[in-house]
RODO-2510 file (C-alpha; in nm, 4 decimals, decimal comma):
residues 327
     n   res          X          Y          Z
     1     m    -0,0956     1,6362    -1,6378
     2     a    -0,2806     1,9034    -1,8683
     3     d    -0,5510     2,1053    -1,7079
     4     t    -0,8300     1,9195    -1,8856
     5     e    -0,6781     1,5830    -1,8037
     6     t    -0,6662     1,6933    -1,4016
     7     a    -1,0050     1,8309    -1,4293
     8     r    -1,1274     1,4707    -1,5862
     9     w    -0,9467     1,3130    -1,2796
    10     n    -1,0799     1,5183    -1,0254
    11     t    -1,4310     1,4683    -1,1511
    12     e    -1,3538     1,0772    -1,1125
    13     s    -1,2326     1,1507    -0,7460
    14     a    -1,5472     1,3607    -0,6701
    15     a    -1,7866     1,0935    -0,7964
    16     l    -1,5808     0,8324    -0,5913
    17     l    -1,6567     1,0150    -0,2995
    18     a    -1,9851     1,0838    -0,3516
    19     l    -2,0478     0,7032    -0,3811
    20     s    -1,8424     0,6236    -0,0879
    21     e    -2,0709     0,8506     0,1212
    22     i    -2,3931     0,6523     0,0344
    23     r    -2,4901     0,3838     0,2928
    24     g    -2,4892     0,0461     0,1693
    25     v    -2,2065     0,1231    -0,0710
    26     s    -1,8656    -0,0514     0,0507
    27     y    -1,5115    -0,0912    -0,0823
    28     w    -1,5935    -0,3991    -0,2561
    29     s    -1,9125    -0,2561    -0,4339
    30     l    -1,7017     0,0153    -0,5761
    31     y    -1,4029    -0,2161    -0,6376
    32     r    -1,6465    -0,4494    -0,8824
    33     v    -1,7477    -0,1418    -1,0365
    34     a    -1,4207    -0,0394    -1,1466
    35     q    -1,2978    -0,3811    -1,2251
    36     k    -1,5564    -0,3563    -1,4956
    37     g    -1,4018    -0,0357    -1,6275
    38     v    -1,7159     0,1534    -1,5588
    39     r    -1,6167     0,5075    -1,4620
    40     f    -1,7589     0,6646    -1,1444
    41     r    -1,8670     0,9660    -1,3156
    42     d    -2,0715     0,8032    -1,5524
    43     i    -2,2590     0,6542    -1,2498
    44     v    -2,3254     0,9614    -1,0387
    45     t    -2,4511     1,1600    -1,3255
    46     c    -2,7181     0,8956    -1,4205
    47     q    -3,0561     1,0312    -1,5205
    48     t    -3,2651     0,7581    -1,3518
    49     l    -3,2765     0,5921    -1,0401
    50     s    -3,3192     0,2556    -1,1886
    51     k    -2,9945     0,3371    -1,4129
    52     f    -2,7682     0,4167    -1,1358
    53     e    -2,8796     0,1162    -0,9296
    54     s    -2,7820    -0,0986    -1,2222
    55     m    -2,4504     0,0349    -1,2770
    56     l    -2,3655     0,0492    -0,9050
    57     g    -2,4950    -0,2972    -0,8357
    58     v    -2,6762    -0,1556    -0,5177
    59     k    -3,0384    -0,0882    -0,4374
    60     l    -3,0963     0,2375    -0,2608
    61     h    -3,4718     0,2555    -0,2095
    62     r    -3,4483     0,1477     0,1414
    63     h    -3,3983     0,3601     0,4599
    64     p    -3,2852     0,6076     0,5154
    65     y    -3,3024     0,7463     0,1608
    66     s    -3,6679     0,6497     0,0262
    67     l    -3,5447     0,7105    -0,3274
    68     t    -3,7900     0,7238    -0,6084
    69     e    -3,7499     0,8310    -0,9664
    70     d    -3,9432     1,1400    -0,8580
    71     n    -3,7063     1,2613    -0,6124
    72     w    -3,3742     1,1016    -0,7859
    73     s    -3,2439     1,3993    -0,9320
    74     i    -3,2788     1,6051    -0,6060
    75     f    -3,0809     1,3380    -0,4221
    76     r    -2,8369     1,3237    -0,7277
    77     e    -2,7665     1,6960    -0,7197
    78     g    -2,6977     1,7197    -0,3701
    79     m    -2,4962     1,3918    -0,3535
    80     i    -2,2586     1,5499    -0,6345
    81     s    -2,2600     1,8999    -0,4471
    82     a    -2,1530     1,7376    -0,1305
    83     a    -1,8792     1,5353    -0,2859
    84     k    -1,7048     1,8527    -0,4589
    85     s    -1,7026     1,9877    -0,1103
    86     l    -1,5515     1,6799     0,0253
    87     l    -1,2816     1,6605    -0,2715
    88     t    -1,1885     2,0315    -0,1786
    89     h    -1,1376     1,9222     0,1889
    90     y    -0,9352     1,6481     0,1067
    91     h    -0,7053     1,8606    -0,1293
    92     a    -0,6728     2,1192     0,1279
    93     t    -0,5324     1,8646     0,4082
    94     g    -0,2903     1,7445     0,1202
    95     y    -0,4476     1,4281     0,0039
    96     k    -0,4704     1,3275    -0,3641
    97     i    -0,6763     1,0520    -0,4966
    98     i    -0,4793     0,8647    -0,7700
    99     h    -0,6621     0,6614    -1,0401
   100     y    -0,5647     0,3329    -1,1923
   101     g    -0,4536     0,4204    -1,5257
   102     s    -0,3845     0,7869    -1,4491
   103     p    -0,0185     0,9269    -1,5041
   104     e     0,0489     0,9250    -1,1601
   105     y    -0,0228     0,5787    -1,0860
   106     p     0,2737     0,3739    -0,9578
   107     e     0,4211     0,1282    -1,2258
   108     k     0,5002    -0,1510    -0,9946
   109     l     0,1284    -0,1805    -0,8775
   110     n     0,0679    -0,2651    -1,2615
   111     e     0,2159    -0,5900    -1,1883
   112     l    -0,0687    -0,7102    -0,9563
   113     s    -0,3317    -0,9248    -1,0487
   114     d    -0,5719    -0,7600    -0,8537
   115     p    -0,4202    -0,3640    -0,8362
   116     p    -0,5951    -0,1249    -0,6306
   117     y    -0,8117     0,1007    -0,8473
   118     w    -0,7819     0,4047    -0,6456
   119     l    -0,5269     0,5118    -0,3804
   120     f    -0,5626     0,7991    -0,1270
   121     a    -0,2002     0,9383    -0,0736
   122     q    -0,0617     1,2078     0,1333
   123     g     0,3002     1,3569     0,0814
   124     d     0,5403     1,3009    -0,1696
   125     l     0,4041     1,1235    -0,4556
   126     s     0,7600     1,0981    -0,6505
   127     l     0,8350     0,8259    -0,3890
   128     l     0,6047     0,5608    -0,5598
   129     n     0,8404     0,5534    -0,8407
   130     k     1,1560     0,5370    -0,6806
   131     k     1,3436     0,2117    -0,5690
   132     c     1,1771     0,0928    -0,2262
   133     v     1,2862    -0,1608     0,0471
   134     g     1,0136    -0,3046     0,2355
   135     v     1,0874    -0,3711     0,6046
   136     v     0,7939    -0,5744     0,7777
   137     g     0,7418    -0,8148     1,0616
   138     t     0,5440    -0,9000     1,4170
   139     r     0,3402    -0,6425     1,6150
   140     n     0,5250    -0,7929     1,9210
   141     p     0,8935    -0,8026     1,8452
   142     t     1,2026    -0,9252     2,0835
   143     a     1,4579    -0,6709     2,1551
   144     l     1,6602    -0,8604     1,9142
   145     g     1,3781    -0,7865     1,6541
   146     i     1,3761    -0,4365     1,7298
   147     y     1,7541    -0,4130     1,6906
   148     l     1,7484    -0,5994     1,3399
   149     t     1,4916    -0,3780     1,2192
   150     q     1,6981    -0,0771     1,3004
   151     a     2,0211    -0,2374     1,1903
   152     v     1,8745    -0,3104     0,8476
   153     v     1,7083     0,0154     0,7960
   154     a     2,0275     0,1787     0,8748
   155     q     2,2226    -0,0032     0,5769
   156     f     2,0122     0,2107     0,3525
   157     i     2,1560     0,5547     0,4712
   158     d     2,3942     0,6020     0,1817
   159     s     2,1406     0,4545    -0,0565
   160     d     1,8489     0,5878    -0,2681
   161     y     1,6252     0,3767    -0,1419
   162     v     1,2639     0,4793     0,0062
   163     t     1,1530     0,2491     0,3117
   164     v     0,7925     0,1015     0,2816
   165     s     0,5873    -0,0552     0,5811
   166     g     0,2440    -0,0742     0,7400
   167     l     0,2543     0,1666     1,0359
   168     a     0,1345    -0,1031     1,2579
   169     y     0,2841    -0,1629     1,6072
   170     g     0,6119    -0,3329     1,6556
   171     v     0,8354    -0,3719     1,3565
   172     d     0,6522    -0,1523     1,1215
   173     q     0,6610     0,1398     1,3437
   174     t     1,0301     0,0777     1,4326
   175     a     1,0948     0,0454     1,0790
   176     h     0,9398     0,4081     1,0192
   177     e     1,1025     0,5744     1,3141
   178     a     1,4613     0,4457     1,2249
   179     s     1,3937     0,5611     0,8818
   180     l     1,3033     0,9336     0,9991
   181     l     1,6263     0,9013     1,2494
   182     f     1,8449     0,8120     0,9501
   183     n     1,6968     1,0583     0,7045
   184     i     1,5386     0,8077     0,4638
   185     p     1,1960     0,8807     0,3208
   186     t     0,9540     0,6529     0,4430
   187     i     0,6178     0,5123     0,2716
   188     a     0,3307     0,3943     0,5263
   189     v     0,0861     0,1717     0,3650
   190     l    -0,2251     0,1906     0,5789
   191     g    -0,4821    -0,0956     0,6233
   192     t    -0,7579     0,1554     0,6936
   193     g    -0,9192     0,4637     0,5550
   194     v    -0,7504     0,8022     0,6187
   195     n    -1,0037     0,9291     0,8550
   196     s    -0,9212     0,6083     1,1211
   197     n    -0,6676     0,6955     1,3794
   198     y    -0,5125     0,3253     1,3713
   199     p    -0,3286     0,2162     1,5445
   200     k    -0,4160     0,4430     1,8253
   201     s    -0,1662     0,7105     1,8902
   202     s    -0,0063     0,6987     1,5594
   203     v    -0,1426     1,0327     1,4300
   204     e     0,2029     1,1794     1,5482
   205     l     0,4190     0,9393     1,3640
   206     r     0,1950     0,9862     1,0627
   207     g     0,2685     1,3707     1,0857
   208     e     0,6002     1,3463     1,1190
   209     i     0,6467     1,1056     0,7993
   210     i     0,4576     1,3881     0,6069
   211     n     0,6744     1,6535     0,7367
   212     r     1,0050     1,4815     0,6708
   213     g     0,9099     1,4234     0,3117
   214     g     0,7615     1,0570     0,3336
   215     l     0,4134     0,9496     0,1922
   216     i     0,0892     0,7984     0,3837
   217     l    -0,1037     0,5589     0,1125
   218     t    -0,4185     0,3800     0,1405
   219     e    -0,6511     0,2049    -0,1120
   220     y    -0,9454     0,1974     0,1496
   221     l    -1,2049     0,4543     0,1618
   222     p    -1,1653     0,7377     0,3985
   223     d    -1,3900     0,6341     0,6843
   224     q    -1,3009     0,2812     0,6571
   225     k    -1,2346     0,0605     0,9723
   226     p    -0,9530    -0,1635     1,0391
   227     s    -1,0276    -0,5559     0,9534
   228     q    -0,8126    -0,8535     0,9329
   229     e    -0,9249    -0,8902     0,5572
   230     n    -0,7933    -0,5196     0,5016
   231     f    -0,4733    -0,5953     0,6584
   232     v    -0,3870    -0,8955     0,4705
   233     r    -0,5243    -0,7218     0,1265
   234     r    -0,3244    -0,4149     0,2255
   235     n     0,0136    -0,6249     0,2350
   236     r     0,0177    -0,6901    -0,1518
   237     i     0,0523    -0,3204    -0,2039
   238     q     0,3591    -0,3085     0,0141
   239     a     0,5102    -0,6363    -0,1293
   240     a     0,4505    -0,4423    -0,5149
   241     l     0,6028    -0,1321    -0,4186
   242     s     0,9106    -0,2908    -0,2794
   243     d     1,2075    -0,3778    -0,4799
   244     i     1,3580    -0,5550    -0,1972
   245     l     1,1751    -0,7075     0,1006
   246     i     1,3188    -0,7581     0,4460
   247     p     1,0750    -0,9583     0,6794
   248     v     1,2532    -0,9236     1,0214
   249     e     1,0685    -1,1152     1,2779
   250     w     0,7631    -1,3076     1,1979
   251     n     0,5478    -1,6613     1,1858
   252     l     0,4450    -1,8735     0,9288
   253     k     0,1019    -1,8057     0,9879
   254     s     0,1089    -1,4098     1,0124
   255     g     0,0268    -1,1075     0,7770
   256     t     0,3911    -1,0880     0,7159
   257     s     0,3821    -1,4369     0,5554
   258     h     0,1497    -1,2892     0,3171
   259     t     0,3586    -1,0048     0,2327
   260     v     0,6636    -1,2475     0,1887
   261     r     0,4405    -1,4834    -0,0432
   262     n     0,3351    -1,1623    -0,2600
   263     a     0,6807    -1,0548    -0,2939
   264     a     0,8029    -1,4027    -0,4143
   265     q     0,5305    -1,4076    -0,6577
   266     l     0,6355    -1,0773    -0,7746
   267     k     0,9900    -1,1782    -0,8139
   268     r     1,1172    -0,9339    -0,5544
   269     t     1,4592    -1,0053    -0,3858
   270     i     1,3633    -1,1214    -0,0284
   271     l     1,6305    -1,0684     0,2412
   272     c     1,5957    -1,2471     0,5802
   273     p     1,8362    -1,0485     0,8499
   274     l     2,0112    -1,2710     1,0949
   275     l     2,2169    -1,1627     1,3796
   276     r     2,5692    -1,3477     1,2997
   277     g     2,5946    -1,6500     1,5411
   278     e     2,2306    -1,6974     1,6061
   279     a     2,0591    -2,0338     1,4782
   280     i     1,8496    -2,0019     1,1666
   281     r     1,4795    -1,9577     1,2903
   282     e     1,1841    -2,1655     1,1130
   283     e     1,0413    -1,8794     0,9147
   284     i     1,3949    -1,8054     0,7571
   285     k     1,4390    -2,1683     0,6883
   286     y     1,0960    -2,1861     0,5096
   287     a     1,1482    -1,8576     0,3224
   288     k     1,4773    -1,9753     0,2118
   289     s     1,3367    -2,2934     0,0688
   290     e     1,0107    -2,1754    -0,0912
   291     y     1,0985    -1,8230    -0,1970
   292     s     1,5010    -1,8572    -0,2760
   293     a     1,5276    -1,5741    -0,0028
   294     l     1,8824    -1,4868     0,1003
   295     i     2,0121    -1,4450     0,4692
   296     l     2,1410    -1,1044     0,5367
   297     d     2,4080    -1,1667     0,7996
   298     t     2,3722    -0,8668     1,0313
   299     p     2,5181    -0,6138     1,1277
   300     l     2,6578    -0,5173     0,7866
   301     s     2,9105    -0,2447     0,7182
   302     g     2,6875    -0,0620     0,4578
   303     f     2,4426    -0,0596     0,1802
   304     q     2,7044    -0,1885    -0,0465
   305     d     2,7355    -0,5320     0,1627
   306     v     2,3566    -0,5439     0,0977
   307     i     2,4043    -0,4977    -0,3197
   308     n     2,7073    -0,7404    -0,3037
   309     l     2,4873    -0,9960    -0,1487
   310     i     2,1986    -0,9849    -0,4297
   311     k     2,4882    -0,9887    -0,6739
   312     s     2,6636    -1,2631    -0,5729
   313     s     2,3332    -1,4782    -0,5439
   314     s     2,2306    -1,3584    -0,9066
   315     n     2,5767    -1,4684    -1,0307
   316     k     2,5336    -1,8056    -0,9028
   317     q     2,1822    -1,8544    -1,0199
   318     s     2,3219    -1,7172    -1,3785
   319     q     2,5785    -1,9850    -1,3544
   320     q     2,3371    -2,2869    -1,2341
   321     l     2,1158    -2,1839    -1,5401
   322     s     2,4177    -2,1907    -1,7742
   323     l     2,5236    -2,5326    -1,6350
   324     l     2,1871    -2,6615    -1,6858
   325     g     2,1676    -2,5110    -2,0556
   326     d     2,4757    -2,7122    -2,1484
   327     e     2,3328    -3,0519    -2,0541
***
C-alpha cells in the first residue's frame, strides 16, 4: 500500500483501539457503527461529546468518566494519545489490524452476508488468499477421531493448500499440530481477543504456528473473553476461508455443525472422512443428504486422491444437469 493509504488505515486502527478501550463500548457497539459505513476516525475526532455519543450510539456521561461538554476535549485527546501507543504496541508484537475494504482484506470473506469489519492478524497475511482446507471437529475426539484428523491433514503435504482450524482442544489443535509436523502452513481462527489465553496452555502452540509461517486471526476486540456466541460466530470465518471443509468427528448439535452449514451456504466442498469398513455415522449421513457432502475414504494415498474425488463428483453433477436440460 502507498504510504498515504497505510497512514489512513493506521489512523482507522488507532481509532478502533481507542473506542474499544472505553468502558461500555462493546464489539457489537462497534460492529453496528461499521455496518452503517461510519469511520471510527470520524467518531474519535468529534468536537463535541453529544456528537460523539450520537455517532457511537453509547452514552458516556455515567461513572467512571463523568464526562461533560466542558471536559470532553481533554478526554478525547487522552483517548487518542493512548490509542496511538496501543497501536505501536500491537505492531511491535507482530499484530496487524485489517479493515473491511482495505487492500489486505481477504477476498473470500466478502462472500459472507455479515463479514467481519476488522481482523486482528499475526503472522503471514499472504495465507489469507491461498487455497485453504478447513479441518474442524469435536473438542473430545476418540482415538479414531485423532487418527482421522492426522490422516486427512497428511493428504495435503504435496499440495499448496493451507489448513484452517479454531485452536480449540481436540480436533482443532490436532489439526494445527499435524500441520506443523508435516510443514503445512496453518491458520488459527480464534473465538476470543488476542490477549485471551484460551484455551488454557495454547500460548505455546500459538507461538509455534507463528514461528512456522502460520497465522493467528480473530475479529474480536483484544481483551474479549470466550463465549458460546463468539465461537459460533467465529465459525463463519473458518467456513469462508476454506475452499474445502473437512469435519472430522462431530455431532448435529455442535459448533462444528454451524461451520458445516456455513460452508454449504457458501458452496464450499465438504468432505467427511470415513475409515474404510467403518459404518457411516449419523452426522455424515446428514451432511451427505442435506449438504451434498462427499465421503472421503481414509486412509488415502495422497492429495491427488482428494482432487480425484472432488472431480469425480463434479463430473457426475454436470452429467445430471445435462440430462435434466435435455428433458
